[in-house]
PDB file of N, CA, C and O in Angstrom, chain B, residues numbered from 101:
ATOM      1  N   TYR B 101     115.457  84.758 104.092  1.00  0.00           N
ATOM      2  CA  TYR B 101     116.377  85.546 104.857  1.00  0.00           C
ATOM      3  C   TYR B 101     115.660  86.115 106.064  1.00  0.00           C
ATOM      4  O   TYR B 101     114.705  86.879 105.915  1.00  0.00           O
ATOM      5  N   PRO B 102     116.104  85.756 107.254  1.00  0.00           N
ATOM      6  CA  PRO B 102     115.500  86.326 108.466  1.00  0.00           C
ATOM      7  C   PRO B 102     116.003  87.753 108.686  1.00  0.00           C
ATOM      8  O   PRO B 102     117.190  87.952 108.946  1.00  0.00           O
ATOM      9  N   PRO B 103     115.129  88.738 108.587  1.00  0.00           N
ATOM     10  CA  PRO B 103     115.564  90.124 108.731  1.00  0.00           C
ATOM     11  C   PRO B 103     116.028  90.452 110.146  1.00  0.00           C
ATOM     12  O   PRO B 103     115.673  89.778 111.113  1.00  0.00           O
ATOM     13  N   CYS B 104     116.820  91.495 110.233  1.00  0.00           N
ATOM     14  CA  CYS B 104     117.424  91.900 111.513  1.00  0.00           C
ATOM     15  C   CYS B 104     116.390  92.091 112.613  1.00  0.00           C
ATOM     16  O   CYS B 104     116.611  91.668 113.748  1.00  0.00           O
ATOM     17  N   HIS B 105     115.262  92.724 112.292  1.00  0.00           N
ATOM     18  CA  HIS B 105     114.293  93.009 113.352  1.00  0.00           C
ATOM     19  C   HIS B 105     113.705  91.734 113.945  1.00  0.00           C
ATOM     20  O   HIS B 105     113.375  91.714 115.130  1.00  0.00           O
ATOM     21  N   LEU B 106     113.565  90.679 113.163  1.00  0.00           N
ATOM     22  CA  LEU B 106     113.085  89.406 113.714  1.00  0.00           C
ATOM     23  C   LEU B 106     114.186  88.695 114.487  1.00  0.00           C
ATOM     24  O   LEU B 106     113.933  88.127 115.549  1.00  0.00           O
ATOM     25  N   ARG B 107     115.406  88.722 113.960  1.00  0.00           N
ATOM     26  CA  ARG B 107     116.522  88.057 114.648  1.00  0.00           C
ATOM     27  C   ARG B 107     116.779  88.694 116.004  1.00  0.00           C
ATOM     28  O   ARG B 107     116.927  87.988 117.001  1.00  0.00           O
ATOM     29  N   GLU B 108     116.833  90.005 116.051  1.00  0.00           N
ATOM     30  CA  GLU B 108     117.172  90.702 117.296  1.00  0.00           C
ATOM     31  C   GLU B 108     116.082  90.589 118.351  1.00  0.00           C
ATOM     32  O   GLU B 108     116.368  90.672 119.545  1.00  0.00           O
ATOM     33  N   GLN B 109     114.849  90.401 117.929  1.00  0.00           N
ATOM     34  CA  GLN B 109     113.750  90.260 118.881  1.00  0.00           C
ATOM     35  C   GLN B 109     113.483  88.800 119.240  1.00  0.00           C
ATOM     36  O   GLN B 109     112.597  88.503 120.042  1.00  0.00           O
ATOM     37  N   ASN B 110     114.261  87.885 118.639  1.00  0.00           N
ATOM     38  CA  ASN B 110     114.079  86.447 118.874  1.00  0.00           C
ATOM     39  C   ASN B 110     112.642  86.004 118.629  1.00  0.00           C
ATOM     40  O   ASN B 110     112.088  85.205 119.385  1.00  0.00           O
ATOM     41  N   ILE B 111     112.050  86.531 117.565  1.00  0.00           N
ATOM     42  CA  ILE B 111     110.677  86.187 117.209  1.00  0.00           C
ATOM     43  C   ILE B 111     110.624  84.842 116.498  1.00  0.00           C
ATOM     44  O   ILE B 111     109.584  84.183 116.486  1.00  0.00           O
ATOM     45  N   GLY B 112     111.721  84.440 115.917  1.00  0.00           N
ATOM     46  CA  GLY B 112     111.725  83.213 115.129  1.00  0.00           C
ATOM     47  C   GLY B 112     111.545  83.539 113.660  1.00  0.00           C
ATOM     48  O   GLY B 112     111.850  84.643 113.210  1.00  0.00           O
ATOM     49  N   ARG B 113     111.048  82.571 112.927  1.00  0.00           N
ATOM     50  CA  ARG B 113     110.856  82.733 111.486  1.00  0.00           C
ATOM     51  C   ARG B 113     109.440  82.313 111.107  1.00  0.00           C
ATOM     52  O   ARG B 113     109.259  81.289 110.448  1.00  0.00           O
ATOM     53  N   PRO B 114     108.442  83.080 111.509  1.00  0.00           N
ATOM     54  CA  PRO B 114     107.058  82.671 111.258  1.00  0.00           C
ATOM     55  C   PRO B 114     106.743  82.475 109.779  1.00  0.00           C
ATOM     56  O   PRO B 114     105.949  81.600 109.433  1.00  0.00           O
ATOM     57  N   TYR B 115     107.346  83.265 108.909  1.00  0.00           N
ATOM     58  CA  TYR B 115     107.092  83.133 107.477  1.00  0.00           C
ATOM     59  C   TYR B 115     107.635  81.807 106.946  1.00  0.00           C
ATOM     60  O   TYR B 115     107.030  81.212 106.054  1.00  0.00           O
ATOM     61  N   LEU B 116     108.765  81.335 107.477  1.00  0.00           N
ATOM     62  CA  LEU B 116     109.300  80.037 107.048  1.00  0.00           C
ATOM     63  C   LEU B 116     108.471  78.894 107.610  1.00  0.00           C
ATOM     64  O   LEU B 116     108.257  77.889 106.932  1.00  0.00           O
ATOM     65  N   ASP B 117     108.003  79.040 108.841  1.00  0.00           N
ATOM     66  CA  ASP B 117     107.122  78.022 109.420  1.00  0.00           C
ATOM     67  C   ASP B 117     105.878  77.856 108.552  1.00  0.00           C
ATOM     68  O   ASP B 117     105.437  76.734 108.301  1.00  0.00           O
ATOM     69  N   LEU B 118     105.323  78.953 108.103  1.00  0.00           N
ATOM     70  CA  LEU B 118     104.138  78.911 107.251  1.00  0.00           C
ATOM     71  C   LEU B 118     104.455  78.267 105.900  1.00  0.00           C
ATOM     72  O   LEU B 118     103.695  77.422 105.427  1.00  0.00           O
ATOM     73  N   LEU B 119     105.552  78.654 105.284  1.00  0.00           N
ATOM     74  CA  LEU B 119     105.918  78.083 103.984  1.00  0.00           C
ATOM     75  C   LEU B 119     106.232  76.595 104.073  1.00  0.00           C
ATOM     76  O   LEU B 119     105.967  75.851 103.129  1.00  0.00           O
ATOM     77  N   ASN B 120     106.789  76.157 105.189  1.00  0.00           N
ATOM     78  CA  ASN B 120     107.112  74.736 105.358  1.00  0.00           C
ATOM     79  C   ASN B 120     105.877  73.850 105.394  1.00  0.00           C
ATOM     80  O   ASN B 120     105.992  72.634 105.241  1.00  0.00           O
ATOM     81  N   ILE B 121     104.711  74.424 105.590  1.00  0.00           N
ATOM     82  CA  ILE B 121     103.462  73.652 105.589  1.00  0.00           C
ATOM     83  C   ILE B 121     103.072  73.251 104.167  1.00  0.00           C
ATOM     84  O   ILE B 121     102.375  72.255 103.975  1.00  0.00           O
ATOM     85  N   ILE B 122     103.511  74.010 103.186  1.00  0.00           N
ATOM     86  CA  ILE B 122     103.136  73.771 101.790  1.00  0.00           C
ATOM     87  C   ILE B 122     103.895  72.559 101.252  1.00  0.00           C
ATOM     88  O   ILE B 122     105.125  72.546 101.270  1.00  0.00           O
ATOM     89  N   PRO B 123     103.174  71.538 100.771  1.00  0.00           N
ATOM     90  CA  PRO B 123     103.832  70.349 100.226  1.00  0.00           C
ATOM     91  C   PRO B 123     104.656  70.681  98.978  1.00  0.00           C
ATOM     92  O   PRO B 123     104.240  71.479  98.138  1.00  0.00           O
ATOM     93  N   GLY B 124     105.815  70.062  98.874  1.00  0.00           N
ATOM     94  CA  GLY B 124     106.647  70.190  97.688  1.00  0.00           C
ATOM     95  C   GLY B 124     107.603  71.367  97.677  1.00  0.00           C
ATOM     96  O   GLY B 124     108.373  71.527  96.730  1.00  0.00           O
ATOM     97  N   ILE B 125     107.569  72.191  98.709  1.00  0.00           N
ATOM     98  CA  ILE B 125     108.490  73.327  98.761  1.00  0.00           C
ATOM     99  C   ILE B 125     109.746  72.921  99.517  1.00  0.00           C
ATOM    100  O   ILE B 125     109.677  72.342 100.601  1.00  0.00           O
ATOM    101  N   SER B 126     110.887  73.233  98.932  1.00  0.00           N
ATOM    102  CA  SER B 126     112.168  72.961  99.577  1.00  0.00           C
ATOM    103  C   SER B 126     112.789  74.294  99.968  1.00  0.00           C
ATOM    104  O   SER B 126     113.066  75.135  99.113  1.00  0.00           O
ATOM    105  N   LEU B 127     113.006  74.479 101.265  1.00  0.00           N
ATOM    106  CA  LEU B 127     113.573  75.727 101.766  1.00  0.00           C
ATOM    107  C   LEU B 127     114.958  75.482 102.334  1.00  0.00           C
ATOM    108  O   LEU B 127     115.212  74.462 102.975  1.00  0.00           O
ATOM    109  N   GLU B 128     115.840  76.422 102.091  1.00  0.00           N
ATOM    110  CA  GLU B 128     117.185  76.342 102.652  1.00  0.00           C
ATOM    111  C   GLU B 128     117.517  77.692 103.265  1.00  0.00           C
ATOM    112  O   GLU B 128     117.319  78.735 102.641  1.00  0.00           O
ATOM    113  N   SER B 129     118.019  77.663 104.479  1.00  0.00           N
ATOM    114  CA  SER B 129     118.370  78.903 105.170  1.00  0.00           C
ATOM    115  C   SER B 129     119.864  79.159 105.065  1.00  0.00           C
ATOM    116  O   SER B 129     120.664  78.235 104.919  1.00  0.00           O
ATOM    117  N   ILE B 130     120.215  80.422 105.143  1.00  0.00           N
ATOM    118  CA  ILE B 130     121.619  80.806 105.138  1.00  0.00           C
ATOM    119  C   ILE B 130     122.218  80.419 106.480  1.00  0.00           C
ATOM    120  O   ILE B 130     121.636  80.696 107.529  1.00  0.00           O
ATOM    121  N   LYS B 131     123.363  79.787 106.446  1.00  0.00           N
ATOM    122  CA  LYS B 131     124.032  79.352 107.678  1.00  0.00           C
ATOM    123  C   LYS B 131     125.081  80.375 108.101  1.00  0.00           C
ATOM    124  O   LYS B 131     125.564  81.162 107.287  1.00  0.00           O
ATOM    125  N   GLY B 132     125.417  80.352 109.363  1.00  0.00           N
ATOM    126  CA  GLY B 132     126.501  81.189 109.871  1.00  0.00           C
ATOM    127  C   GLY B 132     126.064  82.610 110.158  1.00  0.00           C
ATOM    128  O   GLY B 132     124.882  82.886 110.367  1.00  0.00           O
ATOM    129  N   ASN B 133     127.033  83.502 110.164  1.00  0.00           N
ATOM    130  CA  ASN B 133     126.779  84.902 110.473  1.00  0.00           C
ATOM    131  C   ASN B 133     125.899  85.527 109.402  1.00  0.00           C
ATOM    132  O   ASN B 133     126.221  85.474 108.214  1.00  0.00           O
ATOM    133  N   LEU B 134     124.808  86.107 109.817  1.00  0.00           N
ATOM    134  CA  LEU B 134     123.911  86.767 108.879  1.00  0.00           C
ATOM    135  C   LEU B 134     124.148  88.265 108.933  1.00  0.00           C
ATOM    136  O   LEU B 134     124.065  88.887 109.992  1.00  0.00           O
ATOM    137  N   PHE B 135     124.438  88.816 107.804  1.00  0.00           N
ATOM    138  CA  PHE B 135     124.687  90.238 107.715  1.00  0.00           C
ATOM    139  C   PHE B 135     123.380  90.974 107.464  1.00  0.00           C
ATOM    140  O   PHE B 135     122.404  90.391 106.991  1.00  0.00           O
ATOM    141  N   CYS B 136     123.373  92.251 107.783  1.00  0.00           N
ATOM    142  CA  CYS B 136     122.255  93.117 107.430  1.00  0.00           C
ATOM    143  C   CYS B 136     122.202  93.196 105.904  1.00  0.00           C
ATOM    144  O   CYS B 136     123.238  93.150 105.241  1.00  0.00           O
ATOM    145  N   CYS B 137     121.011  93.314 105.358  1.00  0.00           N
ATOM    146  CA  CYS B 137     120.881  93.439 103.900  1.00  0.00           C
ATOM    147  C   CYS B 137     121.463  94.757 103.408  1.00  0.00           C
ATOM    148  O   CYS B 137     121.676  94.937 102.209  1.00  0.00           O
ATOM    149  N   GLY B 138     121.718  95.674 104.331  1.00  0.00           N
ATOM    150  CA  GLY B 138     122.298  96.960 103.970  1.00  0.00           C
ATOM    151  C   GLY B 138     121.321  98.115 104.032  1.00  0.00           C
ATOM    152  O   GLY B 138     121.729  99.276 104.001  1.00  0.00           O
ATOM    153  N   MET B 139     120.041  97.814 104.117  1.00  0.00           N
ATOM    154  CA  MET B 139     119.057  98.891 104.169  1.00  0.00           C
ATOM    155  C   MET B 139     119.015  99.550 105.542  1.00  0.00           C
ATOM    156  O   MET B 139     118.658 100.723 105.652  1.00  0.00           O
ATOM    157  N   ALA B 140     119.371  98.823 106.577  1.00  0.00           N
ATOM    158  CA  ALA B 140     119.411  99.371 107.941  1.00  0.00           C
ATOM    159  C   ALA B 140     118.131 100.134 108.259  1.00  0.00           C
ATOM    160  O   ALA B 140     118.159 101.314 108.612  1.00  0.00           O
ATOM    161  N   GLY B 141     117.032  99.445 108.128  1.00  0.00           N
ATOM    162  CA  GLY B 141     115.736 100.097 108.328  1.00  0.00           C
ATOM    163  C   GLY B 141     115.420 100.971 107.134  1.00  0.00           C
ATOM    164  O   GLY B 141     115.076 100.468 106.065  1.00  0.00           O
ATOM    165  N   VAL B 142     115.534 102.275 107.307  1.00  0.00           N
ATOM    166  CA  VAL B 142     115.273 103.201 106.197  1.00  0.00           C
ATOM    167  C   VAL B 142     116.522 103.954 105.747  1.00  0.00           C
ATOM    168  O   VAL B 142     116.459 104.746 104.806  1.00  0.00           O
ATOM    169  N   MET B 143     117.640 103.721 106.396  1.00  0.00           N
ATOM    170  CA  MET B 143     118.863 104.459 106.057  1.00  0.00           C
ATOM    171  C   MET B 143     119.268 104.246 104.599  1.00  0.00           C
ATOM    172  O   MET B 143     119.723 105.182 103.941  1.00  0.00           O
ATOM    173  N   GLY B 144     119.107 103.035 104.095  1.00  0.00           N
ATOM    174  CA  GLY B 144     119.504 102.733 102.727  1.00  0.00           C
ATOM    175  C   GLY B 144     118.700 103.462 101.666  1.00  0.00           C
ATOM    176  O   GLY B 144     119.107 103.511 100.505  1.00  0.00           O
ATOM    177  N   PHE B 145     117.565 104.029 102.050  1.00  0.00           N
ATOM    178  CA  PHE B 145     116.758 104.795 101.106  1.00  0.00           C
ATOM    179  C   PHE B 145     117.297 106.204 100.907  1.00  0.00           C
ATOM    180  O   PHE B 145     116.923 106.886  99.954  1.00  0.00           O
ATOM    181  N   LYS B 146     118.169 106.637 101.797  1.00  0.00           N
ATOM    182  CA  LYS B 146     118.703 107.997 101.721  1.00  0.00           C
ATOM    183  C   LYS B 146     119.866 108.058 100.735  1.00  0.00           C
ATOM    184  O   LYS B 146     120.734 107.186 100.729  1.00  0.00           O
ATOM    185  N   LYS B 147     119.872 109.082  99.917  1.00  0.00           N
ATOM    186  CA  LYS B 147     120.884 109.236  98.869  1.00  0.00           C
ATOM    187  C   LYS B 147     122.301 109.151  99.423  1.00  0.00           C
ATOM    188  O   LYS B 147     123.161 108.491  98.838  1.00  0.00           O
ATOM    189  N   GLU B 148     122.546 109.814 100.544  1.00  0.00           N
ATOM    190  CA  GLU B 148     123.905 109.861 101.089  1.00  0.00           C
ATOM    191  C   GLU B 148     124.377 108.517 101.655  1.00  0.00           C
ATOM    192  O   GLU B 148     125.571 108.344 101.899  1.00  0.00           O
ATOM    193  N   PHE B 149     123.467 107.570 101.867  1.00  0.00           N
ATOM    194  CA  PHE B 149     123.852 106.259 102.392  1.00  0.00           C
ATOM    195  C   PHE B 149     123.735 105.142 101.355  1.00  0.00           C
ATOM    196  O   PHE B 149     123.991 103.977 101.660  1.00  0.00           O
ATOM    197  N   HIS B 150     123.346 105.502 100.130  1.00  0.00           N
ATOM    198  CA  HIS B 150     123.103 104.467  99.123  1.00  0.00           C
ATOM    199  C   HIS B 150     124.336 103.600  98.856  1.00  0.00           C
ATOM    200  O   HIS B 150     124.235 102.373  98.837  1.00  0.00           O
ATOM    201  N   ARG B 151     125.474 104.216  98.656  1.00  0.00           N
ATOM    202  CA  ARG B 151     126.696 103.456  98.350  1.00  0.00           C
ATOM    203  C   ARG B 151     127.043 102.499  99.495  1.00  0.00           C
ATOM    204  O   ARG B 151     127.394 101.345  99.247  1.00  0.00           O
ATOM    205  N   ALA B 152     126.950 102.961 100.734  1.00  0.00           N
ATOM    206  CA  ALA B 152     127.226 102.105 101.898  1.00  0.00           C
ATOM    207  C   ALA B 152     126.200 100.985 101.984  1.00  0.00           C
ATOM    208  O   ALA B 152     126.537  99.859 102.351  1.00  0.00           O
ATOM    209  N   SER B 153     124.959 101.285 101.650  1.00  0.00           N
ATOM    210  CA  SER B 153     123.896 100.283 101.675  1.00  0.00           C
ATOM    211  C   SER B 153     124.192  99.141 100.705  1.00  0.00           C
ATOM    212  O   SER B 153     124.050  97.968 101.051  1.00  0.00           O
ATOM    213  N   VAL B 154     124.599  99.490  99.507  1.00  0.00           N
ATOM    214  CA  VAL B 154     124.932  98.480  98.497  1.00  0.00           C
ATOM    215  C   VAL B 154     126.157  97.681  98.934  1.00  0.00           C
ATOM    216  O   VAL B 154     126.193  96.463  98.764  1.00  0.00           O
ATOM    217  N   HIS B 155     127.148  98.346  99.487  1.00  0.00           N
ATOM    218  CA  HIS B 155     128.354  97.660  99.960  1.00  0.00           C
ATOM    219  C   HIS B 155     128.007  96.623 101.035  1.00  0.00           C
ATOM    220  O   HIS B 155     128.480  95.488 100.976  1.00  0.00           O
ATOM    221  N   LEU B 156     127.191  97.006 102.004  1.00  0.00           N
ATOM    222  CA  LEU B 156     126.780  96.066 103.052  1.00  0.00           C
ATOM    223  C   LEU B 156     125.948  94.930 102.474  1.00  0.00           C
ATOM    224  O   LEU B 156     126.127  93.770 102.847  1.00  0.00           O
ATOM    225  N   GLY B 157     125.049  95.260 101.574  1.00  0.00           N
ATOM    226  CA  GLY B 157     124.191  94.248 100.969  1.00  0.00           C
ATOM    227  C   GLY B 157     124.956  93.234 100.142  1.00  0.00           C
ATOM    228  O   GLY B 157     124.556  92.072 100.063  1.00  0.00           O
ATOM    229  N   ASP B 158     126.048  93.654  99.527  1.00  0.00           N
ATOM    230  CA  ASP B 158     126.849  92.738  98.707  1.00  0.00           C
ATOM    231  C   ASP B 158     127.406  91.572  99.524  1.00  0.00           C
ATOM    232  O   ASP B 158     127.511  90.457  99.012  1.00  0.00           O
ATOM    233  N   LYS B 159     127.761  91.813 100.775  1.00  0.00           N
ATOM    234  CA  LYS B 159     128.269  90.726 101.627  1.00  0.00           C
ATOM    235  C   LYS B 159     127.222  89.629 101.778  1.00  0.00           C
ATOM    236  O   LYS B 159     127.521  88.443 101.643  1.00  0.00           O
ATOM    237  N   LEU B 160     126.002  90.041 102.058  1.00  0.00           N
ATOM    238  CA  LEU B 160     124.920  89.077 102.215  1.00  0.00           C
ATOM    239  C   LEU B 160     124.584  88.410 100.886  1.00  0.00           C
ATOM    240  O   LEU B 160     124.347  87.203 100.839  1.00  0.00           O
ATOM    241  N   MET B 161     124.561  89.185  99.810  1.00  0.00           N
ATOM    242  CA  MET B 161     124.214  88.616  98.509  1.00  0.00           C
ATOM    243  C   MET B 161     125.202  87.548  98.069  1.00  0.00           C
ATOM    244  O   MET B 161     124.810  86.605  97.381  1.00  0.00           O
ATOM    245  N   GLN B 162     126.458  87.662  98.440  1.00  0.00           N
ATOM    246  CA  GLN B 162     127.433  86.622  98.105  1.00  0.00           C
ATOM    247  C   GLN B 162     127.047  85.300  98.765  1.00  0.00           C
ATOM    248  O   GLN B 162     127.159  84.242  98.146  1.00  0.00           O
ATOM    249  N   LYS B 163     126.594  85.358 100.015  1.00  0.00           N
ATOM    250  CA  LYS B 163     126.144  84.144 100.709  1.00  0.00           C
ATOM    251  C   LYS B 163     124.894  83.574 100.044  1.00  0.00           C
ATOM    252  O   LYS B 163     124.768  82.361  99.872  1.00  0.00           O
ATOM    253  N   ILE B 164     123.987  84.449  99.678  1.00  0.00           N
ATOM    254  CA  ILE B 164     122.746  83.997  99.043  1.00  0.00           C
ATOM    255  C   ILE B 164     123.038  83.393  97.675  1.00  0.00           C
ATOM    256  O   ILE B 164     122.511  82.329  97.349  1.00  0.00           O
ATOM    257  N   LYS B 165     123.861  84.046  96.878  1.00  0.00           N
ATOM    258  CA  LYS B 165     124.186  83.543  95.542  1.00  0.00           C
ATOM    259  C   LYS B 165     124.869  82.183  95.598  1.00  0.00           C
ATOM    260  O   LYS B 165     124.696  81.369  94.692  1.00  0.00           O
ATOM    261  N   ALA B 166     125.646  81.924  96.656  1.00  0.00           N
ATOM    262  CA  ALA B 166     126.319  80.630  96.803  1.00  0.00           C
ATOM    263  C   ALA B 166     125.312  79.491  96.932  1.00  0.00           C
ATOM    264  O   ALA B 166     125.630  78.347  96.607  1.00  0.00           O
ATOM    265  N   LEU B 167     124.106  79.787  97.400  1.00  0.00           N
ATOM    266  CA  LEU B 167     123.057  78.771  97.518  1.00  0.00           C
ATOM    267  C   LEU B 167     122.341  78.535  96.192  1.00  0.00           C
ATOM    268  O   LEU B 167     121.610  77.555  96.047  1.00  0.00           O
ATOM    269  N   ASN B 168     122.548  79.430  95.221  1.00  0.00           N
ATOM    270  CA  ASN B 168     121.893  79.354  93.918  1.00  0.00           C
ATOM    271  C   ASN B 168     120.375  79.186  94.058  1.00  0.00           C
ATOM    272  O   ASN B 168     119.806  78.232  93.527  1.00  0.00           O
ATOM    273  N   PRO B 169     119.722  80.105  94.766  1.00  0.00           N
ATOM    274  CA  PRO B 169     118.291  79.943  95.020  1.00  0.00           C
ATOM    275  C   PRO B 169     117.427  80.260  93.803  1.00  0.00           C
ATOM    276  O   PRO B 169     117.796  81.060  92.943  1.00  0.00           O
ATOM    277  N   GLU B 170     116.284  79.618  93.759  1.00  0.00           N
ATOM    278  CA  GLU B 170     115.287  79.938  92.740  1.00  0.00           C
ATOM    279  C   GLU B 170     114.614  81.268  93.083  1.00  0.00           C
ATOM    280  O   GLU B 170     114.269  82.052  92.199  1.00  0.00           O
ATOM    281  N   SER B 171     114.438  81.502  94.368  1.00  0.00           N
ATOM    282  CA  SER B 171     113.887  82.768  94.843  1.00  0.00           C
ATOM    283  C   SER B 171     114.372  83.025  96.265  1.00  0.00           C
ATOM    284  O   SER B 171     114.890  82.128  96.930  1.00  0.00           O
ATOM    285  N   ILE B 172     114.197  84.252  96.713  1.00  0.00           N
ATOM    286  CA  ILE B 172     114.608  84.653  98.056  1.00  0.00           C
ATOM    287  C   ILE B 172     113.352  85.056  98.817  1.00  0.00           C
ATOM    288  O   ILE B 172     112.532  85.825  98.316  1.00  0.00           O
ATOM    289  N   VAL B 173     113.208  84.533 100.030  1.00  0.00           N
ATOM    290  CA  VAL B 173     112.044  84.837 100.862  1.00  0.00           C
ATOM    291  C   VAL B 173     112.506  85.611 102.083  1.00  0.00           C
ATOM    292  O   VAL B 173     113.471  85.228 102.746  1.00  0.00           O
ATOM    293  N   THR B 174     111.814  86.698 102.374  1.00  0.00           N
ATOM    294  CA  THR B 174     112.089  87.470 103.582  1.00  0.00           C
ATOM    295  C   THR B 174     110.793  88.084 104.082  1.00  0.00           C
ATOM    296  O   THR B 174     109.846  88.278 103.319  1.00  0.00           O
ATOM    297  N   ASP B 175     110.763  88.380 105.353  1.00  0.00           N
ATOM    298  CA  ASP B 175     109.603  88.995 105.986  1.00  0.00           C
ATOM    299  C   ASP B 175     109.678  90.514 105.950  1.00  0.00           C
ATOM    300  O   ASP B 175     108.753  91.185 106.409  1.00  0.00           O
ATOM    301  N   CYS B 176     110.751  91.065 105.418  1.00  0.00           N
ATOM    302  CA  CYS B 176     111.013  92.502 105.509  1.00  0.00           C
ATOM    303  C   CYS B 176     110.940  93.170 104.133  1.00  0.00           C
ATOM    304  O   CYS B 176     111.633  92.764 103.200  1.00  0.00           O
ATOM    305  N   LEU B 177     110.100  94.188 104.018  1.00  0.00           N
ATOM    306  CA  LEU B 177     109.963  94.892 102.748  1.00  0.00           C
ATOM    307  C   LEU B 177     111.256  95.596 102.349  1.00  0.00           C
ATOM    308  O   LEU B 177     111.610  95.606 101.169  1.00  0.00           O
ATOM    309  N   SER B 178     111.965  96.184 103.307  1.00  0.00           N
ATOM    310  CA  SER B 178     113.231  96.856 102.991  1.00  0.00           C
ATOM    311  C   SER B 178     114.239  95.861 102.437  1.00  0.00           C
ATOM    312  O   SER B 178     114.934  96.157 101.465  1.00  0.00           O
ATOM    313  N   CYS B 179     114.324  94.678 103.052  1.00  0.00           N
ATOM    314  CA  CYS B 179     115.232  93.635 102.549  1.00  0.00           C
ATOM    315  C   CYS B 179     114.821  93.205 101.144  1.00  0.00           C
ATOM    316  O   CYS B 179     115.668  93.015 100.271  1.00  0.00           O
ATOM    317  N   ARG B 180     113.530  93.056 100.937  1.00  0.00           N
ATOM    318  CA  ARG B 180     113.047  92.636  99.621  1.00  0.00           C
ATOM    319  C   ARG B 180     113.448  93.650  98.550  1.00  0.00           C
ATOM    320  O   ARG B 180     113.902  93.271  97.471  1.00  0.00           O
ATOM    321  N   LEU B 181     113.283  94.922  98.846  1.00  0.00           N
ATOM    322  CA  LEU B 181     113.689  95.954  97.892  1.00  0.00           C
ATOM    323  C   LEU B 181     115.193  95.911  97.626  1.00  0.00           C
ATOM    324  O   LEU B 181     115.632  96.080  96.489  1.00  0.00           O
ATOM    325  N   GLN B 182     115.966  95.687  98.663  1.00  0.00           N
ATOM    326  CA  GLN B 182     117.422  95.608  98.511  1.00  0.00           C
ATOM    327  C   GLN B 182     117.807  94.395  97.660  1.00  0.00           C
ATOM    328  O   GLN B 182     118.664  94.502  96.783  1.00  0.00           O
ATOM    329  N   PHE B 183     117.182  93.250  97.913  1.00  0.00           N
ATOM    330  CA  PHE B 183     117.498  92.050  97.134  1.00  0.00           C
ATOM    331  C   PHE B 183     117.138  92.262  95.663  1.00  0.00           C
ATOM    332  O   PHE B 183     117.866  91.822  94.773  1.00  0.00           O
ATOM    333  N   THR B 184     116.028  92.927  95.413  1.00  0.00           N
ATOM    334  CA  THR B 184     115.633  93.221  94.034  1.00  0.00           C
ATOM    335  C   THR B 184     116.673  94.113  93.366  1.00  0.00           C
ATOM    336  O   THR B 184     117.013  93.918  92.199  1.00  0.00           O
ATOM    337  N   GLN B 185     117.171  95.084  94.108  1.00  0.00           N
ATOM    338  CA  GLN B 185     118.180  96.002  93.576  1.00  0.00           C
ATOM    339  C   GLN B 185     119.508  95.297  93.297  1.00  0.00           C
ATOM    340  O   GLN B 185     120.187  95.620  92.323  1.00  0.00           O
ATOM    341  N   LEU B 186     119.880  94.339  94.145  1.00  0.00           N
ATOM    342  CA  LEU B 186     121.196  93.701  94.043  1.00  0.00           C
ATOM    343  C   LEU B 186     121.206  92.422  93.217  1.00  0.00           C
ATOM    344  O   LEU B 186     122.269  91.845  92.988  1.00  0.00           O
ATOM    345  N   THR B 187     120.043  91.975  92.770  1.00  0.00           N
ATOM    346  CA  THR B 187     119.955  90.734  92.012  1.00  0.00           C
ATOM    347  C   THR B 187     119.779  91.059  90.533  1.00  0.00           C
ATOM    348  O   THR B 187     118.863  91.798  90.171  1.00  0.00           O
ATOM    349  N   PRO B 188     120.638  90.520  89.676  1.00  0.00           N
ATOM    350  CA  PRO B 188     120.452  90.754  88.238  1.00  0.00           C
ATOM    351  C   PRO B 188     119.149  90.116  87.762  1.00  0.00           C
ATOM    352  O   PRO B 188     118.787  89.022  88.194  1.00  0.00           O
ATOM    353  N   HIS B 189     118.466  90.799  86.886  1.00  0.00           N
ATOM    354  CA  HIS B 189     117.169  90.309  86.398  1.00  0.00           C
ATOM    355  C   HIS B 189     117.307  89.709  85.029  1.00  0.00           C
ATOM    356  O   HIS B 189     116.322  89.244  84.456  1.00  0.00           O
TER     357      HIS B 189
END
């Protein structure tokens, strides 16, 4: 998942470029409109924004779940924490 800060700065996906070098790894990116994971930087860590954070994250998680991934890769720690929270273990 390309996090918002990389998308908005047009930095590309350096973490995916690096992973694509590894033989035997199959990567698939989410197509179409990419939603924020819901953390909005640090806003999702605040108690008063938690419910909104989960609501926003659910939109993205539906797209991710449709791919049935073995794992989710992102360059953003906030996104990673959100995915861990929204993914059943």
